[in-house]
N, C-alpha and C positions, 0 to 999 in steps of 0.2 A: 504493500500500500504506500509506503514512503516514496518509492520510485515514481509512482503515478502522481503523487502530490507534488513532488519535485518538478516533474514535467509540466504540471499545470502552472506552477509558479513561474517557470521559464516562459511558458506561452503567454501568461498575463503580462510579463515584462515586455515581451515582443509586441503584444497588443497595445500596450501603453505607448511604445515608440511609434507604432502604426497610426494611432489616433493623433499623436503630435504631428506626424507627417501630413495627415489628411487636413488638419487644421491650418497648417502652414502653406500647403500647396493649393494649386487651383484644380487639381485632379480629384475633385470631391467625390464623384460617383464611383470611379474605379477604386479609389482608396477606401471609400466607405463600404463597398461590397466586400473587400478583403477583411476589413476590421469586423464587419458583421458576421462573416463566415467563421472567423477565429473565435469570436465571442460565443457563437452558437455551439461550436465544437467544445469549448471550455465548459459551458453549462452542461452539455451532455456528458462530459467526462466526470464532472462533479456528481451528477446524478448516478452514474454507473458505480462510482466508488461508494457512494452512500448506500446504494442498493446491495452491493456486495457485502458491505460491512454490517448491514442490518440483519443478514441471514447468518446467525452465529453457528449454524450447524457445520459449515465448512471451515471454521476456525479463523476466518478473516475478520478479526475484530480490530478496530482502530485503537491505537495507543492514545494517550492523552495528548501527546505532541502532534500526532497525525490529525486528531479531531480539531485541535486548535488551528492547525495549518489549514484544514479544510474550511473551517469557519471564516478564517481570514480571506481565503480564496473566494468563498461565496459572497462575502461583503465587497471584495474588490470587483467582482463581476457586476454586482448591482451598481456600484459607483460608475463603472465604465459604461454600463447601459444608460444611466442617467446622462452622462457626458455625451454619449453618442446621440441621444435624443435631442439634447440641447444644440448640438452642432448641425443637425439636419435642418 
């Protein structure tokens, strides 16, 4: 689970850079589509991790550190969604 969460953190950092680029450039629609796709994929990954960890029968239970990281990621995704809506 920690590997998946680490990948999500990296994706969110990349997404943040993409959002900055979209705001600074005139390529609004092309850049915006890429940011939206990445954001959607990140949300799906969070949902997958949460679904896997909620089924304790397979032994994939989140540690406290992983749960906190996932909560941070979920909040960061929400912030980026709000920023994306404001930029449109």
